[in-house]
C-alpha positions in Angstrom: 118.8 83.2 82.2 118.0 80.9 84.8 114.6 82.4 87.7 113.9 81.0 90.7 110.7 81.4 92.1 111.0 82.3 95.4 106.8 82.6 95.6 105.0 80.9 98.8 102.2 79.3 96.3 98.5 80.4 98.2 96.2 77.5 98.6 93.7 77.2 101.2 96.2 74.5 103.1 98.9 77.4 103.6 99.3 78.6 106.7 98.9 82.6 107.8 99.5 84.8 110.8 98.4 83.8 114.5 94.3 84.8 114.1 94.5 85.6 110.7 91.6 84.2 108.9 92.3 81.2 106.6 93.0 81.4 102.5 89.7 80.6 100.8 89.7 79.5 97.2 86.1 78.8 95.8 85.2 77.4 92.5 81.7 79.6 92.4 81.1 78.2 88.8 81.9 75.2 87.3 81.6 74.2 83.7 79.1 71.5 82.8 77.0 72.1 86.2 76.2 75.1 86.8 77.7 77.4 83.7 79.6 77.2 80.6 83.3 78.6 82.3 85.2 77.8 85.5 85.2 80.9 87.8 86.9 81.3 91.1 87.0 83.7 93.8 89.2 83.7 96.7 89.5 85.6 100.1 92.8 86.3 101.5 94.2 88.8 104.0 96.6 91.2 101.9 99.4 89.7 104.3 98.7 86.7 103.4 101.6 84.9 101.5 104.5 86.1 99.6 104.1 90.3 100.0 105.4 93.3 100.6 104.3 96.2 103.9 104.5 99.6 103.2 104.8 102.1 105.6 101.4 102.8 105.3 100.6 99.3 107.5 102.4 101.3 110.8 102.4 105.0 110.2 99.1 106.2 110.1 99.8 109.0 107.0 102.3 106.7 105.8 102.1 105.7 101.9 100.0 102.7 100.7 101.5 100.0 98.2 100.1 101.3 95.1 102.3 104.5 96.0 106.0 102.5 95.8 107.8 103.5 93.1 108.4 100.1 91.2 112.2 100.9 90.4 112.5 99.3 93.8 110.9 96.3 93.5 113.1 95.4 90.5 116.4 95.2 90.1 119.6 93.7 91.8 119.3 92.4 95.0 122.0 89.9 97.2 121.1 86.9 98.9 122.5 86.6 102.1 122.8 83.7 105.0 122.4 84.1 108.3 124.3 81.2 110.2 121.9 79.0 111.4 121.7 79.5 115.6 121.2 82.8 115.7 117.5 83.5 116.2 117.5 86.8 116.4 119.3 89.4 113.3 120.9 91.5 115.6 123.9 94.7 114.6 126.8 92.2 115.3 125.6 89.7 113.3 125.0 91.9 110.1 128.2 93.2 110.5 129.7 89.8 110.4 127.5 88.1 107.4 129.2 90.1 104.4 126.9 92.7 103.1 128.0 94.7 100.5 125.9 98.2 101.1 126.6 99.3 97.5 123.2 96.9 96.7 120.0 98.3 98.3 118.4 95.2 98.4 118.9 92.6 100.4 117.5 88.9 101.7 118.4 87.0 105.0 118.2 83.1 103.8 117.6 81.6 107.3 116.9 78.2 109.1 113.1 79.8 108.3 113.8 78.1 104.8 113.7 74.8 106.2 109.7 75.1 108.1 108.8 75.7 104.1 110.2 72.7 103.3 109.9 70.5 106.2 106.7 72.0 108.0 105.1 74.5 105.1 101.1 74.5 106.4 102.2 75.6 110.3 102.7 78.7 111.7 105.7 78.8 113.8 106.9 81.6 116.2 109.8 80.5 116.8 111.5 82.1 113.5 114.1 83.9 112.8 114.1 87.6 112.1 115.4 91.3 112.7 115.3 92.4 116.2 115.1 96.6 117.3 118.9 96.9 116.8 119.3 94.8 113.6 116.2 97.0 112.2 118.5 100.5 113.4 121.5 99.2 111.8 120.4 98.9 108.4 117.8 102.1 108.1 121.0 103.7 109.1 123.0 102.7 105.8 121.4 103.2 101.8 119.2 100.3 102.0 115.4 100.3 99.4 114.0 96.8 100.6 114.7 94.1 102.5 113.4 90.8 102.8 113.3 87.8 104.9 112.1 84.1 104.6 109.1 83.9 106.7 106.0 85.7 107.8 107.4 88.9 109.2 111.2 90.8 109.3 110.6 91.2 112.8 110.2 88.8 115.6 107.9 87.6 117.5 108.5 89.5 120.2 109.7 92.5 119.0 107.2 92.9 116.1 106.6 96.6 116.2 109.3 98.3 116.9 111.4 97.1 113.9 108.6 97.9 111.3 108.4 101.1 112.5 111.9 101.5 111.9 112.5 100.7 108.7 108.9 101.8 107.3 109.8 105.1 108.5 112.8 105.3 105.5 110.4 103.8 103.1 112.5 101.0 103.3 110.3 98.1 101.2 110.1 95.2 103.3 109.1 91.9 101.3 107.7 89.0 103.6 107.2 84.8 103.8 109.7 84.4 100.5 111.4 80.9 99.7 114.8 80.9 99.6 115.7 77.4 100.0 116.6 76.7 96.6 118.4 79.7 96.3 122.0 79.8 96.8 124.0 83.4 98.2 125.1 85.4 96.2 123.9 88.6 93.6 120.4 88.3 91.2 118.0 90.3 89.5 115.0 90.6 91.5 111.8 91.1 90.5 108.6 91.4 93.2 105.9 92.9 91.4 102.4 93.5 94.1 98.6 94.0 93.1 98.2 96.9 92.1 95.9 97.3 95.4 94.6 100.9 95.6 95.3 102.3 99.5 96.1 99.1 101.0 99.3 98.2 103.9 100.3 95.2 102.1 99.9 93.3 98.7 100.7 89.8 97.7 103.6 89.1 95.0 105.0 87.3 93.0 108.3 87.5 93.4 111.3 85.6 91.3 115.0 85.9 91.5 116.9 86.0 88.0 120.2 85.0 87.3 123.0 84.6 84.0 
């Protein structure tokens, strides 16, 4: 069994969405200094690092993260490659890249994964993601989870509507994964969030498992 960690490391150096507060990790008690234990405290937004979005992110009465069934977050997944040079994933692109819609979970590997290798501490607006047309194409299929290798499933210039289209269908969005060391193919996905109650998103530890 081969386990591939596709989670972005949480640290104070990591980038956050433009305008969000940086992650803060503070060692508040230190052995030999002011205590008998090392004790840390963290401050971060629920969209920091690798995380999932629930419908409540964009829908007033949508389900929160704690309401997402665990069987959506664990199971068979396909990693598909979006060719370099595509900056918007539209319907035409989705028709060409060989998605098997009998598999209900899809992870999009794009040129975004190069950012995590070459520029891991910056926020880059020019990332590859779905536009409204691409989101509607997927919402019309039997998809339960979609993931992408950067901050948002939606392009920076078409941010809201793709989220609304997908989350209205209760499609879980897995964002900020690192697929730089992952080949296209079929895997088992595990992406379990912190069990936060009443929030629209939560950080996850996401892994792919292959035989």
